[in-house]
N, C-alpha and C positions, 0 to 999 in steps of 0.2 A: 369326412376328410381327415386324414391323419396328419398330424403336425409333429415335427421333430422336437427333440428335447433341446433345452438351452445348452449351448456349446461352450459356455464360459465367456463368449463374446456378447455383444449387444443382442438380446433376445428379439425374435421377430415381434412386430407390434401386437399380434393377437395373443402372444403368450407372456407379454410383459405384465408386471404387477398391476399396472393401471391400463384400462382400455384405451384404445386410440382416441375415441371421442365419447362424450357422455352418453350418446344414444346407442353406443355399441355394447349390447348386453351379451354377446357371444362368449361363452366360457367353455373352452375345450374340456372334455372329460379326461382326466388323467387315467391312463391305462397301464397295467402291469405288463411285463414282458410276455406272459402267457396270453393275456388279452390281445396284445399287439399281434401275436401269431394268428389269433382267430380273425383278425381284420385284414389279413394278407390275401384277400379275395374280393374281386369286384362284385361278385354275387352277394357276398355277406354285407358289403357296404350298401348295396341296393336294398337288401332286406332291412338294414338299420334305418334307411331313409323311409322305406315304406311303412315301417312301424313307428315313425316319429310323430305321427298325428294321432288318429284314433287307434285304439287297440284292435288288433285283428287276429284271426286264427291262422294257422299254417296254410289251410286251404285257401283262405281269402288272399293271403300274400302270394301264393302260387298263381292264382287267377290273375292278379294284377301284374305279375312279372312274366306271365306266359311260361311258367315252368311246371314241372310235375309236382304234385303235393308231397310225395315221398322225399324228393330231393330237398324241397324247401323245409319240410319238417325236420330233416336231419340237421340242416344248418341252423335252424331256429333253436333246436335243443342244444347244440354246441354253444351258440351265443348266450343262451339262457344259463347253462351250466357254468359258462365263463364269466357270468355276472354283468353282461352287456345288455341283457333284456330283463324286463321285469314281467312277472305274471300278474296281470291286472285283475282278471276274474275268470271263473269257470262257469259254464252253463251246460245243463243237460238238454240235448236236442235229439229226439228220436232214439233214446237209449245210448247215445254217444256223448261223452263228456268233451265239450269244446273248451279249449284254453285260449284266452285272449292275451296277447303279449304287446308290450310297448318298448321301444328302444330307450335307453337311458341317455342317448346322445347321438349326434351325427358328426361331431367334430371331436377329435381325440388328440391328446398330447401324450407322446410316447418318448420315453428316454432311450429306446432302442433304435428308433428309426434314424438312420444316418444317410439316407439317400439311396437311389437306385444305382446299380452298376450295369449299364447297358453294354452289350457287345456292339462293336462298330456296325455290324450288319443289321442290328435291331433298332438302331437309332433312327427316328423318323424326323424329328426337328429339334433344333437347339436355338433358342432365342435369348439374346442378351441385349439389354438396352439401358439407358440412363434416363431418369426423369427428375425434373425439379418440382417438388411438391411442398406446398404449405401444409401445416398440420390438418386443416380441414380437407384439403385435396388428398392427402395421404389416407385419411379416414374414408373418403369417398372411393378412392381407388381400391383400397382393401376390401370394402363392402362389395364393390362390383366384382372383384376376383372371387370372393366367397360365393356370391350368387351364381356366377358362371360355373364354377366347379360343382357346386351343389346341384345345379340344374342337370348337369351331365351325369353326376353320380346317381341321381334319382331316376333317370330315364330308363325305360325298357329298351335295351339295345341287344345286339347280337354280334358275334365275331370274336376276334382275339382280344386278350386283355393287354392294356397298355398302362405303363406307369407315367404319372405326371408329377413333376417336381417343380415347384416355384419357390424361389427364395427372394425375399425382399429385405434389404438392409440399407442402412444409411452409409454413404460413402464419405470418407474423410477428404477434405480439400487437399489438392496436390501440394499446396504450399505449407501444409501442416505436417509434412513428413518429419519423422524423428530427426532432429538436428542436435548436435552436441551442445550441451549447455556451456556457454563461454564464460559464465560467471563462476563456475565451479572450479575450485582449486584441485589440481591433481599433483600428487607427490610421487616421484619416481624413486 
């Protein structure tokens, strides 16, 4: 899951200096602009999730994702060269050297990601809502959103690629709008 950079405003809870709750250990991996480019693919995100547990070879990843080994090998090499995967071990098997890779993360913090720009005809849904949440409820909501997105990023799916953007931020009360300070003296 890619996360946007701080915009100078209140950062989203998951990228703030302190986690939302004490039990929230998720720390996004900070990526460079070059690494961010490597992650602009749903298939590469699926590869990162597939390699987040046990180390696997390109062939094993291809089998799990129902893709051709050559295609997956190409993407794994790009992710490895880009510093997003680590080579855990190599083993000789039948005269072939097998390389086992593991992803360095499945959540990423990017300074380049600023949101998708959908053409009107490509927009599928746009949801906007307001919630009243206590700090523990915010942590629970955040965790459920991460789990939902991660479950879909990890699934073996087919079809067109879609962008999903979710922004969560604290709203200022309507009565706290900037009002002129009446105690300040102004000289003309």
